[in-house]
Structures are given as structure tokens and as C-alpha cells.
BAFI-3210 file (N, C-alpha, C; in Angstrom, 3 decimals, decimal comma, padded with zeros to 6 digits):
// residues 79
n [1|2|3|4|5|6|7|8|9|10|11|12|13|14|15|16|17|18|19|20|21|22|23|24|25|26|27|28|29|30|31|32|33|34|35|36|37|38|39|40|41|42|43|44|45|46|47|48|49|50|51|52|53|54|55|56|57|58|59|60|61|62|63|64|65|66|67|68|69|70|71|72|73|74|75|76|77|78|79]
n.u [-011,615|-011,318|-009,350|-008,940|-009,411|-007,282|-005,098|-005,604|-005,139|-002,355|-001,586|-002,467|-000,835|001,714|001,570|000,175|-000,864|001,143|003,446|003,512|003,807|006,322|007,931|007,612|008,734|011,396|012,050|011,699|012,938|011,529|009,296|006,834|003,891|001,795|-000,650|-000,862|-001,325|-003,768|-005,340|-005,240|-006,689|-009,183|-009,996|-008,936|-009,460|-007,650|-004,207|-001,450|-000,392|002,409|003,340|002,495|004,215|006,124|004,610|003,701|006,128|006,729|004,544|005,033|007,258|006,023|004,513|002,198|000,131|-000,260|-001,044|000,005|-002,116|-004,278|-004,045|-004,072|-006,137|-006,927|-004,614|-002,770|-003,731|-005,046|-002,798]
n.v [000,425|000,628|002,574|001,011|-001,577|-001,776|-001,623|-003,951|-005,886|-005,677|-006,406|-009,083|-010,107|-009,884|-011,593|-011,094|-008,860|-008,524|-009,171|-007,098|-004,910|-005,493|-005,341|-002,623|-001,457|-002,225|-000,805|001,868|002,248|002,858|001,963|000,048|-001,469|-004,425|-003,610|-001,013|-001,451|-002,799|-000,751|001,105|-000,298|-000,758|001,277|003,860|004,390|004,281|004,702|006,633|009,289|009,450|006,855|005,701|005,646|003,772|001,468|001,035|000,381|-002,014|-003,530|-003,769|-005,443|-007,790|-008,324|-006,804|-004,124|-001,537|001,815|005,062|006,821|005,110|004,210|006,557|008,617|011,312|012,662|011,955|012,661|011,341|011,472]
n.w [-009,601|-006,142|-003,746|-001,446|-002,379|-004,184|-002,433|-000,969|-002,929|-003,178|-000,600|-000,594|-002,655|-001,566|000,540|002,875|005,577|007,504|006,070|004,171|005,900|007,003|004,700|004,025|006,299|006,002|003,689|004,436|006,873|009,054|011,709|010,664|011,335|011,391|012,364|011,412|008,681|008,806|009,887|007,758|005,860|007,103|008,879|008,314|005,659|003,582|002,475|003,905|001,837|001,367|001,389|-000,947|-003,383|-002,510|-002,050|-004,621|-005,913|-004,585|-005,423|-008,162|-008,160|-007,632|-009,819|-010,211|-011,445|-010,023|-009,351|-008,123|-008,277|-008,091|-005,469|-003,892|-004,843|-004,387|-003,749|-005,703|-008,569|-011,689|-014,367]
ca.u [-011,088|-011,169|-008,033|-008,888|-009,264|-005,912|-004,220|-005,831|-004,422|-000,935|-001,490|-002,588|000,327|002,895|001,406|-000,540|-000,609|002,441|004,491|003,576|004,377|007,756|008,575|007,640|009,710|012,730|012,289|011,685|013,691|010,567|008,535|005,475|003,388|000,590|-001,786|-000,965|-001,950|-005,172|-005,997|-005,406|-007,738|-010,471|-010,372|-008,511|-009,948|-006,555|-002,847|-000,872|000,135|003,857|003,620|002,031|005,298|006,760|003,709|003,726|007,354|006,564|003,566|005,690|008,120|005,157|003,770|000,951|000,214|-000,959|-000,474|-000,223|-003,461|-005,234|-003,924|-004,395|-006,619|-007,015|-003,267|-002,122|-004,756|-004,584|-002,055]
ca.v [-000,184|001,599|002,539|-000,115|-002,790|-001,779|-001,979|-005,359|-006,673|-005,685|-007,224|-010,486|-010,488|-009,989|-012,672|-010,690|-007,541|-008,534|-009,153|-005,738|-004,054|-005,798|-004,802|-001,163|-001,131|-002,377|000,264|003,203|002,337|003,193|000,823|-000,094|-002,713|-004,998|-002,795|000,119|-001,926|-003,056|000,554|001,677|-001,051|-000,834|002,446|005,144|004,570|004,323|004,848|007,972|009,487|009,240|005,434|005,234|005,211|002,565|000,341|000,806|-000,350|-003,389|-004,237|-004,093|-006,603|-008,967|-008,450|-006,035|-002,780|-000,603|003,156|005,986|007,395|004,118|004,123|007,862|009,443|012,732|013,222|011,668|012,547|010,766|012,435]
ca.w [-008,402|-005,059|-003,104|-000,508|-003,193|-004,710|-001,319|-000,637|-003,941|-002,819|000,617|-001,001|-003,466|-000,712|001,507|004,079|006,144|008,182|005,040|003,628|006,946|007,086|003,496|004,142|007,341|005,425|002,709|005,026|008,116|010,103|012,198|010,140|011,910|010,794|012,794|010,488|007,447|009,137|010,010|006,421|005,165|007,794|009,659|007,760|004,298|002,621|002,989|003,847|000,482|001,272|001,205|-002,260|-004,288|-001,973|-002,288|-006,072|-006,261|-004,091|-006,259|-009,438|-007,922|-007,557|-011,064|-010,234|-012,020|-009,152|-009,501|-007,012|-008,408|-007,581|-004,017|-003,295|-005,957|-004,054|-003,685|-006,986|-009,616|-012,962|-015,197]
c.u [-010,891|-009,753|-007,875|-008,711|-007,848|-004,922|-004,375|-005,156|-002,935|-000,713|-001,522|-001,355|001,578|002,764|000,779|-000,116|000,757|003,579|004,627|004,201|005,884|008,505|008,664|008,640|011,125|013,044|012,451|012,602|012,822|009,837|007,113|004,996|002,138|-000,634|-001,968|-001,700|-003,434|-005,935|-006,228|-006,557|-009,117|-010,915|-010,119|-008,993|-008,853|-005,224|-002,447|-000,205|001,629|004,216|003,239|003,176|005,996|005,910|003,648|004,971|007,297|005,612|004,179|006,587|007,323|004,211|002,439|001,185|-000,688|-000,266|-000,741|-001,629|-004,545|-005,224|-004,369|-004,909|-006,699|-005,645|-002,510|-003,196|-004,171|-003,914|-002,524]
c.v [000,912|001,539|001,354|-001,423|-002,898|-002,181|-003,449|-006,280|-006,782|-006,543|-008,702|-010,956|-010,686|-011,069|-012,267|-009,324|-007,462|-008,462|-007,762|-004,794|-004,253|-005,201|-003,279|-000,717|-001,207|-001,244|001,628|003,360|002,740|001,935|000,885|-001,457|-003,178|-004,166|-001,571|-000,299|-002,170|-001,737|001,189|001,006|-000,860|000,430|003,750|005,409|004,694|004,570|006,314|008,156|009,221|007,778|004,930|004,822|003,936|001,332|000,020|000,015|-001,786|-004,179|-004,630|-005,311|-007,905|-009,067|-007,731|-004,679|-001,844|000,745|003,987|006,566|006,405|004,083|005,403|008,812|010,939|013,405|013,059|011,540|011,941|011,840|012,377]
c.w [-007,350|-004,474|-002,145|-001,273|-003,758|-003,618|-000,955|-001,656|-003,606|-001,575|000,254|-001,768|-002,613|000,354|002,820|004,584|006,820|007,175|004,427|004,649|007,050|005,891|003,559|005,201|006,802|004,455|003,363|006,226|009,291|010,523|011,645|010,616|011,176|011,154|011,905|009,215|007,684|009,224|008,648|005,690|005,789|008,505|008,923|006,340|003,255|003,296|003,077|002,476|000,334|001,029|-000,189|-003,190|-003,811|-002,243|-003,775|-006,459|-005,759|-004,979|-007,601|-009,301|-007,882|-008,752|-011,124|-010,886|-011,222|-009,305|-008,252|-007,070|-007,995|-006,060|-003,316|-004,366|-005,639|-004,087|-004,992|-008,068|-010,889|-013,799|-016,625]
res [x|x|x|x|x|x|x|x|x|x|x|x|x|x|x|x|x|x|x|x|x|x|x|x|x|x|x|x|x|x|x|x|x|x|x|x|x|x|x|x|x|x|x|x|x|x|x|x|x|x|x|x|x|x|x|x|x|x|x|x|x|x|x|x|x|x|x|x|x|x|x|x|x|x|x|x|x|x|x]
***
């Protein structure tokens, strides 16, 4: 599974890009907008590594088993 596919699974599980952005904003206290999620999926080729643990914790709450190494393999190599 590619990092983009893993992120898309989380987006789908949470109910869309806006829902993921809202959840990340609540966890970080930073303004994460739907446009950020779209950029990660379509322009940037993945997420900033600092968001990987947050997205993993959100995915676990929705019954997914996504890992940091799936989301950012260059930054979080398989242990």
C-alpha cells in the first residue's frame, strides 16, 4: 500500500477530507484545512512526517491499522 492509499483510507474512514482536517485541527490546535489534505493527496505526495502519529491515532479510533511507516516510509522506516 502506498502512502497516498493509506492516507485515503483514513480520509474515507473519517468521512472525508474536511472531517480529517477538523480532527487534526482539534488535536494540534493549529489550523488544518481541507485544502491541506487535498494537497497531501494530490500535490505533495504525502503528509508532513509530524502528522503521521496523529493520523495513526485517529485511524485506530476508527478501526484501521495504519502505521507511521505506511504514511511516511522515508521518515519512519519499518522497525
